[in-house]
C-alpha positions as protocol buffer text, in pm:
chain_id: "A"
residue {
  index: 1
  type: MET
  ca { x: -758 y: -10147 z: -5155 }
}
residue {
  index: 2
  type: VAL
  ca { x: -536 y: -9885 z: -4991 }
}
residue {
  index: 3
  type: ILE
  ca { x: -392 y: -9789 z: -5328 }
}
residue {
  index: 4
  type: GLU
  ca { x: -738 y: -9751 z: -5474 }
}
residue {
  index: 5
  type: PHE
  ca { x: -841 y: -9539 z: -5179 }
}
residue {
  index: 6
  type: LEU
  ca { x: -530 y: -9317 z: -5212 }
}
residue {
  index: 7
  type: SER
  ca { x: -583 y: -9277 z: -5584 }
}
residue {
  index: 8
  type: MET
  ca { x: -949 y: -9187 z: -5530 }
}
residue {
  index: 9
  type: VAL
  ca { x: -873 y: -8942 z: -5249 }
}
residue {
  index: 10
  type: GLY
  ca { x: -532 y: -8825 z: -5378 }
}
residue {
  index: 11
  type: VAL
  ca { x: -646 y: -8701 z: -5719 }
}
residue {
  index: 12
  type: PRO
  ca { x: -913 y: -8468 z: -5580 }
}
residue {
  index: 13
  type: ILE
  ca { x: -669 y: -8341 z: -5316 }
}
residue {
  index: 14
  type: ILE
  ca { x: -402 y: -8269 z: -5579 }
}
residue {
  index: 15
  type: VAL
  ca { x: -660 y: -8100 z: -5803 }
}
residue {
  index: 16
  type: ALA
  ca { x: -784 y: -7895 z: -5508 }
}
residue {
  index: 17
  type: LEU
  ca { x: -429 y: -7789 z: -5415 }
}
residue {
  index: 18
  type: LEU
  ca { x: -345 y: -7690 z: -5771 }
}
residue {
  index: 19
  type: SER
  ca { x: -673 y: -7502 z: -5806 }
}
residue {
  index: 20
  type: SER
  ca { x: -622 y: -7317 z: -5480 }
}
residue {
  index: 21
  type: ALA
  ca { x: -271 y: -7213 z: -5590 }
}
residue {
  index: 22
  type: GLY
  ca { x: -415 y: -7082 z: -5918 }
}
residue {
  index: 23
  type: ILE
  ca { x: -691 y: -6896 z: -5740 }
}
residue {
  index: 24
  type: TRP
  ca { x: -435 y: -6749 z: -5497 }
}
residue {
  index: 25
  type: ARG
  ca { x: -221 y: -6622 z: -5789 }
}
residue {
  index: 26
  type: PHE
  ca { x: -531 y: -6479 z: -5957 }
}
residue {
  index: 27
  type: PHE
  ca { x: -635 y: -6285 z: -5646 }
}
residue {
  index: 28
  type: GLN
  ca { x: -278 y: -6172 z: -5586 }
}
residue {
  index: 29
  type: ALA
  ca { x: -248 y: -6040 z: -5944 }
}
residue {
  index: 30
  type: ARG
  ca { x: -586 y: -5873 z: -5914 }
}
residue {
  index: 31
  type: THR
  ca { x: -480 y: -5705 z: -5589 }
}
residue {
  index: 32
  type: GLU
  ca { x: -157 y: -5581 z: -5748 }
}
residue {
  index: 33
  type: GLN
  ca { x: -349 y: -5440 z: -6046 }
}
residue {
  index: 34
  type: GLU
  ca { x: -591 y: -5262 z: -5812 }
}
residue {
  index: 35
  type: HIS
  ca { x: -297 y: -5119 z: -5616 }
}
residue {
  index: 36
  type: GLU
  ca { x: -133 y: -4996 z: -5938 }
}
residue {
  index: 37
  type: ARG
  ca { x: -461 y: -4843 z: -6056 }
}
residue {
  index: 38
  type: ARG
  ca { x: -505 y: -4658 z: -5726 }
}
residue {
  index: 39
  type: SER
  ca { x: -144 y: -4540 z: -5730 }
}
residue {
  index: 40
  type: GLU
  ca { x: -189 y: -4402 z: -6082 }
}
residue {
  index: 41
  type: PHE
  ca { x: -512 y: -4233 z: -5974 }
}
residue {
  index: 42
  type: ARG
  ca { x: -331 y: -4070 z: -5679 }
}
residue {
  index: 43
  type: ARG
  ca { x: -48 y: -3950 z: -5904 }
}
residue {
  index: 44
  type: THR
  ca { x: -299 y: -3802 z: -6146 }
}
residue {
  index: 45
  type: LEU
  ca { x: -483 y: -3627 z: -5863 }
}
residue {
  index: 46
  type: GLN
  ca { x: -155 y: -3489 z: -5724 }
}
residue {
  index: 47
  type: ASP
  ca { x: -61 y: -3355 z: -6068 }
}
residue {
  index: 48
  type: GLN
  ca { x: -400 y: -3187 z: -6097 }
}
residue {
  index: 49
  type: ILE
  ca { x: -365 y: -3038 z: -5748 }
}
residue {
  index: 50
  type: ASP
  ca { x: -19 y: -2904 z: -5833 }
}
residue {
  index: 51
  type: THR
  ca { x: -150 y: -2749 z: -6157 }
}
residue {
  index: 52
  type: LEU
  ca { x: -447 y: -2589 z: -5982 }
}
residue {
  index: 53
  type: SER
  ca { x: -226 y: -2460 z: -5702 }
}
residue {
  index: 54
  type: GLU
  ca { x: 1 y: -2295 z: -5957 }
}
residue {
  index: 55
  type: GLN
  ca { x: -297 y: -2138 z: -6133 }
}
residue {
  index: 56
  type: VAL
  ca { x: -435 y: -2007 z: -5803 }
}
residue {
  index: 57
  type: GLY
  ca { x: -98 y: -1848 z: -5728 }
}
residue {
  index: 58
  type: LYS
  ca { x: -94 y: -1675 z: -6067 }
}
residue {
  index: 59
  type: LEU
  ca { x: -453 y: -1557 z: -6025 }
}
residue {
  index: 60
  type: ASN
  ca { x: -378 y: -1419 z: -5677 }
}
residue {
  index: 61
  type: TYR
  ca { x: -82 y: -1225 z: -5817 }
}
residue {
  index: 62
  type: GLN
  ca { x: -301 y: -1085 z: -6098 }
}
residue {
  index: 63
  type: LYS
  ca { x: -572 y: -993 z: -5850 }
}
residue {
  index: 64
  type: GLU
  ca { x: -327 y: -808 z: -5626 }
}
residue {
  index: 65
  type: SER
  ca { x: -185 y: -627 z: -5928 }
}
residue {
  index: 66
  type: LEU
  ca { x: -533 y: -523 z: -6043 }
}
residue {
  index: 67
  type: LEU
  ca { x: -623 y: -403 z: -5695 }
}
residue {
  index: 68
  type: ARG
  ca { x: -310 y: -185 z: -5689 }
}
residue {
  index: 69
  type: GLU
  ca { x: -402 y: -42 z: -6030 }
}
residue {
  index: 70
  type: ILE
  ca { x: -756 y: 31 z: -5910 }
}
residue {
  index: 71
  type: GLY
  ca { x: -611 y: 215 z: -5611 }
}
residue {
  index: 72
  type: GLU
  ca { x: -389 y: 423 z: -5840 }
}
residue {
  index: 73
  type: LEU
  ca { x: -684 y: 502 z: -6068 }
}
residue {
  index: 74
  type: ARG
  ca { x: -897 y: 610 z: -5772 }
}
residue {
  index: 75
  type: GLU
  ca { x: -618 y: 837 z: -5655 }
}
residue {
  index: 76
  type: ALA
  ca { x: -583 y: 991 z: -6004 }
}
residue {
  index: 77
  type: LEU
  ca { x: -962 y: 1036 z: -6025 }
}
residue {
  index: 78
  type: ALA
  ca { x: -970 y: 1212 z: -5689 }
}
residue {
  index: 79
  type: GLU
  ca { x: -693 y: 1448 z: -5805 }
}
residue {
  index: 80
  type: ALA
  ca { x: -879 y: 1516 z: -6130 }
}
residue {
  index: 81
  type: LYS
  ca { x: -1201 y: 1592 z: -5941 }
}
residue {
  index: 82
  type: THR
  ca { x: -1015 y: 1830 z: -5713 }
}
residue {
  index: 83
  type: THR
  ca { x: -860 y: 2008 z: -6012 }
}
residue {
  index: 84
  type: ILE
  ca { x: -1198 y: 2035 z: -6188 }
}
residue {
  index: 85
  type: LEU
  ca { x: -1364 y: 2177 z: -5878 }
}
residue {
  index: 86
  type: HIS
  ca { x: -1082 y: 2430 z: -5838 }
}
residue {
  index: 87
  type: LEU
  ca { x: -1105 y: 2538 z: -6204 }
}
residue {
  index: 88
  type: GLN
  ca { x: -1484 y: 2569 z: -6182 }
}
residue {
  index: 89
  type: GLU
  ca { x: -1445 y: 2793 z: -5877 }
}
residue {
  index: 90
  type: LEU
  ca { x: -1192 y: 3010 z: -6059 }
}
residue {
  index: 91
  type: LEU
  ca { x: -1429 y: 3045 z: -6355 }
}
residue {
  index: 92
  type: ARG
  ca { x: -1715 y: 3148 z: -6128 }
}
residue {
  index: 93
  type: ARG
  ca { x: -1504 y: 3418 z: -5963 }
}
residue {
  index: 94
  type: GLN
  ca { x: -1389 y: 3574 z: -6290 }
}
residue {
  index: 95
  type: PRO
  ca { x: -1590 y: 3869 z: -6408 }
}
residue {
  index: 96
  type: TYR
  ca { x: -1798 y: 3804 z: -6713 }
}
residue {
  index: 97
  type: ASP
  ca { x: -1677 y: 3997 z: -7018 }
}
residue {
  index: 98
  type: ASN
  ca { x: -1940 y: 4051 z: -7282 }
}
residue {
  index: 99
  type: ASN
  ca { x: -1736 y: 4181 z: -7575 }
}
């Protein structure tokens, strides 16, 4: 009677223990896969951030260069305007020859 009882109770207990070990390994593997997926996602994001940061640096350099060129062009334009105004004044002061 005791042996029958142990065999009736023992088999379900052994099955339950084996099943719980399998379920534990399944959840552990799933957790590891999720961790790896998140790590890969973070690496990808970091690579994208590094690329964008580099592009922003290049664009800032180009912007500064263009702003310097604009300043130089404004200066040259101001000089040209001054020269034109001076030449116009000289032409106005010259007597008109009607040959």
